[in-house]
N, C-alpha and C positions, 0 to 999 in steps of 0.2 A: 211459212210460205214454201219452203223446200220440202215437198212431200216425200222425196226419196232419201232425205238425210237421216231420218229415223233415229236408230240407236246410236249412230255416230254423234249426232247432235247432243243427245242425252249424255253420252259418255264425256264429251268435251265440256259441256256445261257443268256437270257434276265434279269434274276434276280441274276446272279452271282455277279455282282458288288455291288448290294444293300445288298445281304446277307453278303458278305465279309466286307462291310463297317460297319455293325452293330456288328461285333464280338468284344469281349473285346480287348482293346489295350494291347500289350505285349512288352512295351519298354524295360523292363528288360531282357526279352528273346532275343530281338534283340541285345542288348548290349552283352549278354553272347555269342550269336552266332558270333558276330564280334570279340570278344576277342579270341574265339577258332581259328578263322582264323589268327588273328594277332600272336598268339602263335606259329604258324608254322614258323615264321621268327624271332625267339628269338634273334639271334645274331645281326641282323640288328636293331631289336627293342631296344636291350640293347645299341647299338651304338647311336641310336636316343636319348635315355634317357640321355646318357652321354653328347652328344652335346647340348641337351636342357638345362641341368643343368649348365654346364660350361658356355655356351654362355650367358645365362640370368644372372648368377652371375657376370660375367664380366661387363655386361651392368649396373648392380645395383651399381657398384662401382663409376660410373660416377658422380651422384649427390653429393656423399660425397666429391669427389675431387673438384667439382665445389664450394662447400661451403668453403673448405679450401683456394682455390684460391681467393675467395671474401674476406675472413678474412685477407688475406695478404695485403689488401688495408685498411689502417687506415683512416676512414673518419674524416675530420676536421684537420688532422695533416699534410696533404699535402705530406705524405710519402707513397710510393708504393714499395713493395719488388718484383720487376719484376722477379728476379730469381726464387722466390717461385711461382709466378703466372705462369710463363712459364713452370716451372717444373710440376706443377699440370695439366696445360693445355696439356702438352705433354703426360703425363700419361693418361689423358682422351682420347686423340686421339688414343693411342696405345690400350687401353682397348676396345674402341668402334670399331676399325678396326678388332681386333681379334674376338670380339663378332659377328661382321657382317660376318666374314669368317665362324665362327661356324654355324651361321644361314643359310648360303648358303649350307654348307655341310649337315646340317639337312634337308633342302628342298630336296636335291638330294636323301638322304636316304629314306625320307618319300615317295617321288615319286616312288622310286624303290619298296618299300613295297606295296604301294597302287596298283601299276601296276601289280605286281605279284599276289596280293590278288584278284584283279578283274579278272585276267585271270583264277586263280584257281576256283573262285566262278562261273564264266561262265561255266567252264568245269564241275563243279559239278552239276550245274543246267541242263546243256545239258544232262549229263549222267542220271540225275534223270528223265528227260522227257522221255528218252528211256526206263526207267524201270517202268513207270507208266502204268496202265491198259488203254486199249482203251477207256473205259468208261469215263476217265478223260477228254479226248479230245472231247468227245461227249457233255460234259456239261460245257466246258470253252471256252471262246472266244480266237481264235488263236491270235488276235491282243493284247489281254491282256497278254497272255503268252509271246509273243515277247517283250512287253513293260517291263516285268520283267527281261528278259535276257539282254536287251539293256539299256533302260532308267534308271531303278531302280539301276542296278549295276553301271552305270555311276555316278549316284548321290552319291552312297556310296563311289566310288573311289575318287571323287572330295572332299568329306567331309573328308576322311581319310588323304588326302595329304595336306589339308590346315587347316581345323577346329580342327582336333585332335592335331596338332602341336601347334596351338594357345591356346588351352585349357591347355595343359601341360605347355607351357611357362607362361600362366596366373597364374597358381597355384604357380609356383616358384617365379614369380614376386610379388604376393600378400604376400607370406610368407617372402620373403627377404625384401621387402619394409617395412613391418610392424616391422620387427626386427630392421631395420635401424632407423625408426622413434622412436622406444622406446629408442634406444641408444642416439638419438639426443635431443629429447624434450618429455619426458614422460607426461608432463602436457598438451600437446596439443592432446594426443591420445583420451581422452574422447570427445573432441570437434569434432574431425574428425569422430569418430564412431557413432555420433548421427544419421547421415543419412544412414549409411551402411545397417542396418537391413531393412530399407524401400526399398532400392534397391534390396536386396536379396529376400525379400518376394514378391515384385512385379514381379521380374523376374521369380520366381518359379510359381507364379499364372498364368502368361501369358504362360509359357511353357506348363502347363497342359491344358490351353485353346486352344493353337494352334496345339498341337500334333494331335488331331482327324481331324483338318482342313487339315493338310498336308496328312494324310492318305486318306481323301476324294479326295484330289487333285490327288494323285497317281492313285486311282481307276478310277476317271473320265477320266484321260489320257488313261488308259488301255481300257476303253469303247470306247473312240474316235478312238484309234488305231484299235480296232476290227472292228468298223463300216467302217473305211476308207479301211482296208484290204479287207473287204467283197465287198465294192462297186467297188474297183479297179479291183478285179477279175471278176466282173459281168458287165463290161463296155458295152460289145456288147448287152447284154440283156436289159440293161438300155436304151441304145440308140434306140434299136429296138422297144421298147414300149414307147419311147418318155417320159420317166419318169425323165428326168433331173431336172425339176422344183421340183417335189416331193422329190427326193433324196436330192436336195440342201436344201430344207426347213427342212428336217429331220436332215441333217448335221448341219444346223444353230442352231437347238435346242440343239443337243448334244455338239456342239462347245461352245454354250452359257453357258451350264452347266459347261463345263471344264474351261472356262474363269472365270466364277463366282467363281468356287472353287479356282482357282489360286488367284483371286483378294481378296477373303475373307481371305485366309491364309496369303497372303503377307500384307494385310492391318493391321491385328492384330499384325503380327510380326514386322511391321515397327513402330508401336506405342511404342514398348519397348525401342528401342535405344534412341530416343529423350527424353523420359520421364526419363530414368535412367541418361542420360547425364545432364539433368536439375538438378536432385537431387545431382549429383556429383559436379556440379558447385556451388550449395548452400554450400556443404561441404567445397569446396575450399575457398569460401568467408569467412566462419566462421573461418577457420584456419588462413587466412591472418589477420583478425581483431584481434583475440586473440594472434597471434604471434607478432603483432606489439605492443600490450600491454606488453607482456613479454619482448620485446626488450627495451621498454622505462623503464621497471623496472630493466633492467640490467641483466636479467636471461638468455637471449639468444643473440647471435651475429647475424649480418645480414647473415653471411654464414650459420649459423644453420637454420635460417628461410628459406633461399633459398633452402637448401638441403631438409628440411622438406616438403616444398611445392612441390618440384619435386618428392619426394618419395610418397607424398599423391596422386599426379597425377598418378604415376605408380601403386599405390595401388588401386585407384578407376577406373583406365583405363581398366584393365581386366574385371571388372564387366560390364562396358559399352560395351566392345568388346563382352563379352558373350551375352549381350542383342542383339547386332547387328548380331551375327552369329546364333541366336536362330532359325531363319527360316531355315538356311541350316542344322542345327543339327536335327530339327524336321523332315525336309524333308528326311534326310538321314535315320533316325530311321524308318519313315514310309515306305521308300523303303526297308530297311532291313527286316522289318516285313513281307512284301509281298514276298520277296525272300526266307526268312527262312520258311514261311508258305508253299511255294511250295516245298522246300527241305524236309519238314516234312510230306508231303503227303504220304499216304500208297502206297508202290509200288505194282506191280502186285504180288499176293500171290505166295509164294515160292512153288516149286514143292513138292509134298507129300514126306515124309520121305521114303527113299528107292525106289523112282521113278526110273523106268528103262528107258534106251534109246530105242526108237522105231527103230529097225533095221530090215533089210531084209523084208521090207514092201511088201506085196502082193496086198493090196488094198481092202480088204473086210471090209465094214463099216456097222455097225448095230446101229440103234437108237431104244431104248426100253423105251416106256412110258415116254417120255421126256415132261416136262412142264417148261416154262420159261417166265419171265417178266422182263423188264428193271427196273421197280419199283414194289414194293410189291402189290400196289393196281391195277396194270394193267397187266394181263397175256396175253402174245402174242402167245405162243405156248402151246397147251393143249394136253397132253397125246398122243404125236406123236410117232409112231413106223414105221420103214421101214428098209429094208435090201438092200444094194448095193453090189452084188457079185463082186469079183475082175475082173477088165477089163471091167466092164459094163459102159454104159452111162446113167446117171440118169438126167432127165430133171425135173426142178421144176418150175411150172407155177401157176398163180393165180392172182387175182386182187391186186392192189397197197395196201400195208399195211397188206397183209394177213400173212406175216411172212417168206417170201422166203429168204431174205438176213439174217434174224435172224438165220435161220438154218445154213447158212454158218458161221456166227459168232460163233455159238456153235461148229461146226465141227472143226474150227481153235482154239477153246478155247480162243477167244477174250473175251468171257463171259463163265462162268460156269453155267451148268443147275441147276435149282432149285430142280427139281425132275427127277428121271429116270437116264439113263446111255447111253453113246455113246461108242461104241467099234470099234477099228481098229485091224483087224486080231485077234480078240478075247481078246484084251487088252483094259481095260477101260481107257478112255482118261485121267482121273485124276491120273492114276497109272503110266503114262509115263511122261517124261519131256516135257515141252511145246516146247522147242527148237527142239527136235527131231520130235515131232508131226508136227510142222509147216514146218519143212524141208521136210516132206513126201508129202506136197502139193505144187503145183505151182498154182498161182492165176493170173487171168486177170480180172480187174474190168472195169466197165463202165467209171468211172472217171480215166482216164489214168494219169500216173505219170512218167515223165522222168526228169533227173537231168542235170545240167550243166556239160558236158563232151562229149567225142566222141560217135558216134553212136555205135562203137564196144564196148565201156565200158558200154553203156546202155543195149545192148543186153546181154552181158556177166555178168550182175549185180549179178545174182544168182550163177554164176560159174566163179570165178576169174581165174581158171586154164584153161579156155576154149581156144582152139586153133582157129585160124582164119578160118580154114576149117569148124569147127563145127558151128561157128557163121554164116558163109555164108550159110551153109546148112539150118540152122534155118530160116534165112532171106528169102531164096528161098521158103521154105515151107510156110512162112507167106505172100509170094507174095510182099515183100518189097525190094528184092535184086536189081531189075532193077532200081527202083527209087534211091536207095543208090548209084549205080554205075554212075548215071547221075550227082551226086553232084561233085563239084570241087575236093574234097579230099576223096571221097568215104567213106569207113568205118571210116576214121580218121576225118571226118567232125565234128566240135564241135557244139553241140546244145547249144542254149542260155537258160537262166533260164526258166524252165518248158516247154522247147521245143517250144517257141513262133515263131521260124523261120521255123517250119514245120506245116502242117495242122493237125487238130485233128484226121482225119482218119489215117494219116501216123503215128502219135504217137501211135494210137491203134495197128497198125500193128507191130510197134516196141515192144510193150509190149507183144503181142502174140508171136513174135519171142523169146522174153526173156523167156516166159513160156515154149515154145517148147524146148529150149536149156537146161532147168533145168531138171536134171535126177530125176524126182519125179514120184512116182507110182500113185499119185492121182492129179487130176487137177480140179480147180474151175474156171468156166467162168460165171461172172455176167454181162450179156448183153455185152459180149466181142466184138461183131461185130456191135454194134449199130451205130458206126461212119463210117462204110464202105458201099460202094454201094452193091446192091443185087448180082451182078455178082461176085464181089470179095468175098463177103460173102459165096456164094455157093462153090467157089474154096477153100476157107479157110476151110470150113466144111469138104470137101473131104480130104484135106491135113491133117487135124486134125485126121480124122478117121484112116488114114494110120499111122500117127506118134504116136497115142495114143493106139496102139494095146497093150493089156496087162495092160492098165492103167484104173483106175476108174475115171470117169469124172462126175462132178456135173455141170449142166448147168442151169442157171437162164435165162429165155427167156420170152420176152413179145410177140415177133413175133413167133407165133406157127409154122409157116412154116419152121422154122430153126431147129426144134427138132423132126420132123416126124420120123427120123430114130433112135430115142433113144430107148435103151433096155427097159426102164421103164420111165413112165411119172408120176410124183406126182402132183396132183392138190390140192393146198393148199387153204383153205378158212377159215378165222377166226382162224388160228393157227391149224387147223385139216386137216388131209388128207381126202379130200372129195371123191377123186377117185384116182385110180392108175392102170396102165396097159400100153400097147403099144398104139400107135396112132390109129391103126385100131380098137382095142377092145374098146377104149374109145369113138371113133366116133360111133361105133355100138350101144353103150349103150344110146347114145343121152341124156346124162346128163349134168352136169356142164361144163365139158371140151368141149362137142359138142357145147354148147351155146357160150362159149368163142371163139372157132374156127370160128363158123359161124359169130359172130359179127365182126371179122376182114375181112371177105370176102363178107359181104353184100354190 
């Protein structure tokens, strides 16, 4: 949309991923953000905590019962107390079955929490996108934004439903197992703890090393999605210029970077699990050896050794599991950082305090000494002044990059001026609400936009209360009615995504009908008839002149033959009004406009 943003937009989009990747990591901020979402489901979260604690405590009783069942067998005496063995074995079955039931219920609860949280997070992100200024979308890849809404939130959802439960269960298991081991054989505790610090420090070190790798992985995926989205939308142009090979080579390079980022992150995270598992096995070997010595000394029974070994496995197991899920956790934190960074973006500035609603619009527009640039170092519009009386047709012409569309962006307050003022009916743009200002305009752009829905819904998009008669009248004025009536379901025909089942010219006629239906006192046409034939264009121009009686119309046109009947023509060159007047007066001056006009008919 921003015609003057040009190279700056391309620069920002191309470097968005690299800039973001070098920002300081904020894992704590991501955790705080996730916690705020989790707190919205306090009841379910409390239930999950209860199920986790009870289920894991029941599972911790098993090894103790196993040890007592073993002690009921007296080695060397040939006597076995089967009643005691079966009693403890039966208790073990009961405890493990109940524990499994609690684990199942816990999974259901956590799936519910994560599903609701993901839905709420997507809703918040989508609402945030609608509140962001237009400039945000000019400087960020659409594919990267979509990646945050879909992929990143999916990663968070998966991690919450599985990894969070595993971490909570691991904490309970570690504390419970340690307490049990102390009660069974305190002398074996130092032996087992020899290798634990090594596992903890190694896991912490690898977590810090892999976190930025997973952030890079998310960024590279966003860049790849952005490139794919851009190439899919430009398929006809790519094929027309036979650029398939070049595009494929570029995709291969981007894809290679994404794959390398995935491989590097997964490679280092996969090192953690086997290494920690090796250390834990060393701990188990030491416990077994020293436990056997204590048994020979008569200080421990076989049941105690068996229970201690099982508890030591339960104690070290969560550390090993934490190492195995570190990749998912780091990926989830990286995804959460990206999502919360978007949620923390500054929204479009709020309306000024006391801003009034723009009502009873007549359509007089004044631009007084306006200067503007998308970036501080590059000024697009310089000291621009003009007046558009109500009901007039103002044509804006000039070479590409002169600042024509930038003027439209300023009129609609997609951007605010750096200097000067814009008035509508004597009210300064910044002293009225943006919503009321934008409702005062109807807009038809060169890049047409229709959505998945019926033709009736697309035309009535700006007026949900529009009657069928009004929609038909607008369609007739836009010379699209006869085409619509030839369709199988007429105005109830459903358009596919982005209107791919109708031609580009027909889409443009639909958007023109939409603008005609909207009861706005001012109309903006940015090359609005570029996709229709000359004959239809002339008929639409005549229809517009009839329907826009009493409305102020701003027309950006490259084909100067279409704006000869404008009340005033502004010739923009390098952000300045080089000339202004009617077609006849400008042609008589034989200046810049005359040369532009002559160049189109040489």
